[in-house]
PABA-565458 format. One record per residue (C-alpha): x negated, z negated, y; residue number from 1; residue in three letters. Coordinates in nm, 4 decimals, always signed. Layout:
SITE        x        z        y seq type
SITE        X        Z        Y NUM  ALA
...
This chain:
SITE        x        z        y seq type
SITE  -2.4553  -0.6724  -0.2778   1  MET
SITE  -2.8250  -0.7531  -0.2632   2  THR
SITE  -2.9311  -0.9408  +0.0463   3  GLN
SITE  -3.2230  -0.8084  +0.2473   4  THR
SITE  -3.5313  -1.0249  +0.2876   5  VAL
SITE  -3.4461  -1.0783  +0.6539   6  ALA
SITE  -3.0908  -1.1828  +0.5719   7  ALA
SITE  -3.2001  -1.4153  +0.2931   8  ALA
SITE  -3.4255  -1.5972  +0.5394   9  ALA
SITE  -3.1343  -1.6562  +0.7758  10  GLN
SITE  -2.9361  -1.9788  +0.7781  11  THR
SITE  -2.5690  -1.9124  +0.8402  12  VAL
SITE  -2.3142  -2.1744  +0.9370  13  ALA
SITE  -1.9397  -2.1260  +0.9019  14  VAL
SITE  -1.7647  -2.3420  +1.1587  15  LEU
SITE  -1.4063  -2.3895  +1.0537  16  GLY
SITE  -1.3456  -2.3577  +0.6811  17  THR
SITE  -0.9786  -2.2790  +0.6596  18  GLY
SITE  -0.8672  -1.9837  +0.4499  19  LYS
SITE  -1.0705  -1.7214  +0.6362  20  ILE
SITE  -1.3778  -1.9414  +0.6734  21  GLY
SITE  -1.3766  -2.0391  +0.3078  22  GLU
SITE  -1.3239  -1.6761  +0.2034  23  ALA
SITE  -1.6334  -1.5761  +0.4006  24  LEU
SITE  -1.8333  -1.8602  +0.2507  25  LEU
SITE  -1.7369  -1.7734  -0.1064  26  SER
SITE  -1.7876  -1.4011  -0.0415  27  GLY
SITE  -2.1405  -1.4577  +0.0832  28  MET
SITE  -2.2224  -1.6626  -0.2239  29  ILE
SITE  -2.0849  -1.3924  -0.4548  30  ARG
SITE  -2.2923  -1.1377  -0.2643  31  ALA
SITE  -2.6063  -1.3327  -0.3467  32  GLY
SITE  -2.6591  -1.5436  -0.0367  33  TRP
SITE  -2.8626  -1.8550  -0.1292  34  PRO
SITE  -2.6486  -2.1654  -0.0945  35  THR
SITE  -2.9511  -2.3422  +0.0533  36  ALA
SITE  -2.9133  -2.1067  +0.3504  37  ARG
SITE  -2.5452  -2.1808  +0.4073  38  LEU
SITE  -2.3851  -2.4579  +0.6111  39  LEU
SITE  -2.0187  -2.5391  +0.6604  40  ALA
SITE  -1.8259  -2.7575  +0.9004  41  THR
SITE  -1.4822  -2.9107  +0.8644  42  THR
SITE  -1.2832  -3.1830  +1.0338  43  ARG
SITE  -1.1871  -3.3787  +0.7225  44  ARG
SITE  -1.4150  -3.5780  +0.4931  45  THR
SITE  -1.2156  -3.4896  +0.1813  46  ASP
SITE  -1.2388  -3.1202  +0.2695  47  ARG
SITE  -1.6159  -3.1513  +0.3126  48  ALA
SITE  -1.6451  -3.3080  -0.0317  49  GLU
SITE  -1.4311  -3.0301  -0.1781  50  GLU
SITE  -1.6543  -2.7592  -0.0289  51  LEU
SITE  -1.9714  -2.9271  -0.1529  52  ARG
SITE  -1.8301  -2.9588  -0.5037  53  ALA
SITE  -1.6885  -2.6073  -0.5178  54  ARG
SITE  -1.9741  -2.4090  -0.3605  55  TYR
SITE  -2.2787  -2.6352  -0.3517  56  GLY
SITE  -2.3211  -2.5896  +0.0235  57  VAL
SITE  -2.4212  -2.8522  +0.2746  58  GLU
SITE  -2.1496  -2.9695  +0.5132  59  THR
SITE  -2.2567  -3.0782  +0.8600  60  VAL
SITE  -2.1193  -3.1522  +1.2047  61  THR
SITE  -2.0654  -2.8729  +1.4548  62  ASN
SITE  -2.3570  -2.9755  +1.6758  63  ASP
SITE  -2.5903  -3.0027  +1.3755  64  GLU
SITE  -2.4845  -2.6555  +1.2627  65  ALA
SITE  -2.5603  -2.5241  +1.6108  66  ALA
SITE  -2.9080  -2.6726  +1.6017  67  LYS
SITE  -2.9998  -2.5567  +1.2505  68  ARG
SITE  -2.8309  -2.2220  +1.1894  69  ALA
SITE  -2.9602  -1.8802  +1.2955  70  ASP
SITE  -2.6085  -1.7377  +1.2805  71  THR
SITE  -2.2917  -1.9264  +1.3713  72  LEU
SITE  -1.9592  -1.7900  +1.2495  73  ILE
SITE  -1.6753  -1.9384  +1.4533  74  LEU
SITE  -1.3744  -1.9204  +1.2220  75  ALA
SITE  -1.1375  -2.1420  +1.4202  76  VAL
SITE  -0.7969  -2.0752  +1.5728  77  LYS
SITE  -0.7993  -1.9090  +1.9164  78  PRO
SITE  -0.6531  -2.2168  +2.0837  79  GLN
SITE  -0.9419  -2.4284  +1.9479  80  ASP
SITE  -1.2201  -2.1968  +2.0626  81  MET
SITE  -1.2677  -2.3362  +2.4136  82  GLY
SITE  -1.3070  -2.6916  +2.2876  83  ARG
SITE  -1.5478  -2.5824  +2.0147  84  LEU
SITE  -1.7647  -2.3892  +2.2606  85  LEU
SITE  -1.7778  -2.6889  +2.4936  86  ASP
SITE  -1.9103  -2.8900  +2.1987  87  GLU
SITE  -2.1589  -2.6249  +2.0889  88  LEU
SITE  -2.2851  -2.5110  +2.4281  89  GLY
SITE  -2.5635  -2.7668  +2.4796  90  PRO
SITE  -2.7020  -2.7075  +2.1291  91  HIS
SITE  -2.6982  -2.3273  +2.0845  92  VAL
SITE  -3.0325  -2.1675  +2.1709  93  ALA
SITE  -3.0268  -1.8216  +2.3298  94  ALA
SITE  -3.1930  -1.6630  +2.0244  95  ASP
SITE  -2.8964  -1.7446  +1.7988  96  ARG
SITE  -2.6278  -1.5003  +1.6878  97  LEU
SITE  -2.2712  -1.6190  +1.7443  98  VAL
SITE  -1.9937  -1.4387  +1.5564  99  VAL
SITE  -1.6325  -1.5004  +1.6533 100  SER
SITE  -1.3515  -1.4413  +1.4039 101  ALA
SITE  -1.0747  -1.5657  +1.6347 102  ALA
SITE  -0.8007  -1.3265  +1.7415 103  ALA
SITE  -0.7997  -1.2275  +2.1063 104  GLY
SITE  -1.1148  -1.4160  +2.2071 105  ILE
SITE  -1.3482  -1.1829  +2.3953 106  THR
SITE  -1.7254  -1.1823  +2.3731 107  THR
SITE  -1.7367  -1.2426  +2.7502 108  ALA
SITE  -1.5352  -1.5636  +2.7080 109  PHE
SITE  -1.7928  -1.6910  +2.4594 110  ILE
SITE  -2.0990  -1.5658  +2.6463 111  GLU
SITE  -1.9910  -1.7511  +2.9616 112  GLU
SITE  -1.9979  -2.0799  +2.7726 113  ARG
SITE  -2.3349  -2.0382  +2.6002 114  LEU
SITE  -2.6945  -1.9973  +2.7093 115  ALA
SITE  -2.7671  -1.6812  +2.9052 116  ALA
SITE  -2.8577  -1.3909  +2.6793 117  GLY
SITE  -2.6966  -1.5285  +2.3632 118  THR
SITE  -2.5937  -1.2474  +2.1263 119  ALA
SITE  -2.2222  -1.2529  +2.0481 120  VAL
SITE  -2.0331  -1.0319  +1.8037 121  VAL
SITE  -1.6544  -1.0238  +1.7810 122  ARG
SITE  -1.4888  -0.9686  +1.4436 123  VAL
SITE  -1.1225  -0.9325  +1.3530 124  MET
SITE  -1.0834  -0.9822  +0.9768 125  PRO
SITE  -0.7514  -0.9792  +0.7955 126  ASN
SITE  -0.6210  -1.2022  +0.5181 127  THR
SITE  -0.7091  -0.9693  +0.2252 128  PRO
SITE  -1.0632  -1.1027  +0.2680 129  VAL
SITE  -0.9257  -1.3742  +0.0374 130  LEU
SITE  -0.9296  -1.1182  -0.2471 131  VAL
SITE  -1.2383  -0.9225  -0.1309 132  ASP
SITE  -1.0205  -0.6381  +0.0010 133  GLU
SITE  -1.0326  -0.7221  +0.3687 134  GLY
SITE  -1.0956  -0.5031  +0.6692 135  MET
SITE  -1.3165  -0.6587  +0.9359 136  SER
SITE  -1.3367  -0.4819  +1.2715 137  VAL
SITE  -1.6658  -0.5508  +1.4515 138  ILE
SITE  -1.7614  -0.5208  +1.8194 139  SER
SITE  -2.0817  -0.6047  +2.0047 140  ALA
SITE  -2.1060  -0.8296  +2.3067 141  GLY
SITE  -2.3350  -0.7673  +2.6030 142  SER
SITE  -2.6510  -0.8911  +2.4306 143  HIS
SITE  -2.5842  -0.7956  +2.0670 144  ALA
SITE  -2.8169  -0.5350  +1.9175 145  THR
SITE  -2.7762  -0.2895  +1.6319 146  ALA
SITE  -2.9568  -0.5450  +1.4159 147  GLY
SITE  -2.7000  -0.8109  +1.5024 148  HIS
SITE  -2.4179  -0.5736  +1.4093 149  LEU
SITE  -2.5836  -0.4822  +1.0793 150  ALA
SITE  -2.6312  -0.8507  +0.9988 151  HIS
SITE  -2.2633  -0.9170  +1.0728 152  THR
SITE  -2.1616  -0.6237  +0.8545 153  GLU
SITE  -2.3689  -0.7660  +0.5718 154  GLU
SITE  -2.1829  -1.0961  +0.5950 155  ILE
SITE  -1.8319  -0.9549  +0.6195 156  PHE
SITE  -1.9052  -0.6713  +0.3760 157  GLY
SITE  -1.8993  -0.9328  +0.1005 158  GLY
SITE  -1.5214  -0.9661  +0.1394 159  VAL
SITE  -1.4173  -0.6051  +0.1969 160  GLY
SITE  -1.4884  -0.3185  +0.4336 161  LYS
SITE  -1.6122  -0.3235  +0.7913 162  THR
SITE  -1.5618  -0.0929  +1.0860 163  LEU
SITE  -1.7428  -0.0894  +1.4209 164  ARG
SITE  -1.5340  -0.0232  +1.7313 165  VAL
SITE  -1.5879  -0.0718  +2.1061 166  PRO
SITE  -1.4490  -0.4076  +2.2140 167  GLU
SITE  -1.1930  -0.2269  +2.4289 168  SER
SITE  -1.0274  -0.1194  +2.1012 169  GLN
SITE  -1.0157  -0.4671  +1.9457 170  GLN
SITE  -0.6607  -0.5445  +2.0585 171  ASP
SITE  -0.5362  -0.2221  +1.9016 172  ALA
SITE  -0.7322  -0.2964  +1.5834 173  ALA
SITE  -0.5813  -0.6447  +1.5741 174  THR
SITE  -0.2328  -0.4931  +1.5918 175  ALA
SITE  -0.3054  -0.2424  +1.3139 176  LEU
SITE  -0.5398  -0.4262  +1.0796 177  SER
SITE  -0.5457  -0.7957  +1.1672 178  GLY
SITE  -0.1664  -0.8232  +1.1618 179  SER
SITE  -0.1212  -0.5239  +0.9306 180  GLY
SITE  -0.0759  -0.7078  +0.5991 181  PRO
SITE  +0.2256  -0.8913  +0.7424 182  ALA
SITE  +0.4047  -0.5622  +0.8050 183  TYR
SITE  +0.3612  -0.4626  +0.4424 184  PHE
SITE  +0.4841  -0.8018  +0.3219 185  TYR
SITE  +0.7861  -0.7620  +0.5495 186  PHE
SITE  +0.8538  -0.4172  +0.4028 187  LEU
SITE  +0.8204  -0.5461  +0.0459 188  VAL
SITE  +1.0590  -0.8306  +0.1291 189  GLU
SITE  +1.3170  -0.5877  +0.2660 190  ALA
SITE  +1.2787  -0.3479  -0.0275 191  MET
SITE  +1.3132  -0.6352  -0.2743 192  THR
SITE  +1.6405  -0.7349  -0.1095 193  ASP
SITE  +1.7526  -0.3722  -0.1350 194  ALA
SITE  +1.6641  -0.3686  -0.5040 195  GLY
SITE  +1.8789  -0.6780  -0.5603 196  ILE
SITE  +2.1643  -0.5140  -0.3711 197  LEU
SITE  +2.1280  -0.2125  -0.6013 198  LEU
SITE  +2.1651  -0.4358  -0.9063 199  GLY
SITE  +1.8079  -0.5194  -1.0125 200  LEU
SITE  +1.6901  -0.8737  -1.0844 201  PRO
SITE  +1.4580  -1.0059  -0.8109 202  ARG
SITE  +1.1520  -1.0260  -1.0379 203  ALA
SITE  +1.1927  -0.6666  -1.1554 204  GLN
SITE  +1.2518  -0.5363  -0.8029 205  ALA
SITE  +0.9403  -0.7203  -0.6848 206  HIS
SITE  +0.7228  -0.5824  -0.9646 207  ASP
SITE  +0.8435  -0.2267  -0.9092 208  LEU
SITE  +0.7746  -0.2378  -0.5364 209  ILE
SITE  +0.4365  -0.4119  -0.5579 210  VAL
SITE  +0.3046  -0.1645  -0.8138 211  GLN
SITE  +0.4372  +0.1263  -0.6088 212  ALA
SITE  +0.2547  -0.0154  -0.3056 213  ALA
SITE  -0.0713  -0.0612  -0.4979 214  ILE
SITE  -0.0535  +0.2877  -0.6464 215  GLY
SITE  +0.0272  +0.4469  -0.3117 216  ALA
SITE  -0.2577  +0.2612  -0.1401 217  ALA
SITE  -0.5083  +0.3696  -0.4041 218  VAL
SITE  -0.3941  +0.7314  -0.3758 219  MET
SITE  -0.4312  +0.7162  +0.0028 220  LEU
SITE  -0.7784  +0.5694  -0.0301 221  ARG
SITE  -0.9136  +0.7823  -0.3118 222  ASP
SITE  -0.7464  +1.1215  -0.2683 223  SER
SITE  -0.8498  +1.1867  +0.0890 224  GLY
SITE  -0.5128  +1.3529  +0.1452 225  GLU
SITE  -0.3097  +1.3104  +0.4629 226  HIS
SITE  -0.0161  +1.0704  +0.4102 227  PRO
SITE  +0.2275  +1.3467  +0.5073 228  VAL
SITE  +0.1024  +1.5617  +0.2206 229  LYS
SITE  +0.1311  +1.2742  -0.0269 230  LEU
SITE  +0.4815  +1.1959  +0.0954 231  ARG
SITE  +0.5873  +1.5600  +0.0674 232  GLU
SITE  +0.4686  +1.5621  -0.2943 233  ALA
SITE  +0.7359  +1.3001  -0.3697 234  VAL
SITE  +1.0041  +1.4618  -0.1550 235  THR
SITE  +1.1984  +1.7220  -0.3521 236  SER
SITE  +1.4550  +1.9460  -0.1812 237  PRO
SITE  +1.7957  +1.7765  -0.1710 238  ALA
SITE  +1.6521  +1.4889  -0.3742 239  GLY
SITE  +1.6638  +1.1108  -0.3570 240  THR
SITE  +1.3525  +1.0641  -0.1445 241  THR
SITE  +1.4564  +1.2931  +0.1395 242  ILE
SITE  +1.7950  +1.1207  +0.1519 243  SER
SITE  +1.6180  +0.7867  +0.1973 244  ALA
SITE  +1.3772  +0.9223  +0.4580 245  ILE
SITE  +1.6670  +1.0689  +0.6565 246  ARG
SITE  +1.8184  +0.7210  +0.6793 247  GLU
SITE  +1.4848  +0.5716  +0.7868 248  LEU
SITE  +1.4626  +0.8284  +1.0641 249  GLU
SITE  +1.8278  +0.7788  +1.1625 250  ASN
SITE  +1.7624  +0.4065  +1.2021 251  HIS
SITE  +1.4522  +0.4606  +1.4141 252  GLY
SITE  +1.2069  +0.2995  +1.1735 253  VAL
SITE  +0.9134  +0.5072  +1.3018 254  ARG
SITE  +0.9881  +0.4141  +1.6631 255  ALA
SITE  +1.0358  +0.0493  +1.5676 256  ALA
SITE  +0.6926  +0.0402  +1.4018 257  LEU
SITE  +0.5271  +0.1892  +1.7086 258  ILE
SITE  +0.7026  -0.0650  +1.9318 259  ALA
SITE  +0.6045  -0.3495  +1.6982 260  ALA
SITE  +0.2364  -0.2553  +1.7047 261  LEU
SITE  +0.2444  -0.2226  +2.0822 262  GLU
SITE  +0.3892  -0.5759  +2.0986 263  ALA
SITE  +0.1124  -0.7074  +1.8724 264  ALA
SITE  -0.1515  -0.5373  +2.0878 265  ARG
SITE  -0.0018  -0.6850  +2.4030 266  ASP
SITE  +0.0018  -1.0335  +2.2498 267  ARG
SITE  -0.3648  -0.9977  +2.1587 268  SER
SITE  -0.4346  -0.9147  +2.5233 269  ARG
SITE  -0.2417  -1.2230  +2.6309 270  GLU
SITE  -0.4508  -1.4403  +2.4002 271  LEU
SITE  -0.7652  -1.2899  +2.5505 272  ALA
SITE  -0.6312  -1.3825  +2.8933 273  GLY
SITE  -0.5849  -1.7446  +2.7923 274  GLY
SITE  -0.2096  -1.7376  +2.7389 275  ASN
SITE  -0.2023  -1.9229  +2.4090 276  GLY
């Protein structure tokens, strides 16, 4: 990705360089963002040294990042957001863009703790950003413009795809996309155990399932076909697949998935309400 002139002139600070924060930092660098325009914050001195050595970026304190950066990406855990905003509040000018990547934290929660009129964008990435295959769901706060959203998309587009949704849909998106990879890992785990039960060595069962998952995902993405049509193409009359699907339906797997996603959505709402 080639950065626009406007983006290249922006200084971006990533506050909180855990797995997601570091993935964003490295993705921006791969996308061509000048390291001179990137700042990072971390709690530990050894971690700061590691980031400087690995990426060539400057590591600073949170308040220094707030003073110097045009865009602040808050990549901390939801339970740490209130404390971080209390620290940043006195130093963030109203013309800054603040991007939150914390699950369940609303733009209103952040806006209330910063200068009046500060632009806030809420993003829910998922862990495949670590391999540049993430999905980041983006919503505008009260003062964020189309330009702020485009700038945010440019940042998160370096580690996968982006999708704009109204903030009212963020909890549902968190349930589907933010938590989504875990459901697939859970399914692979269960299918691997089934493969062992059927007599396959664990490594072989794992390889078979992972490649099936990759192939199926690529077909879903590239074919444009509805998943029902793709499933029916594998489901022969009186064959093995329909026998398996009958058992899945008998055990209420579809209903269990719907209930699970509703539970994840509800938990995201609880986090937004301050019930950490």
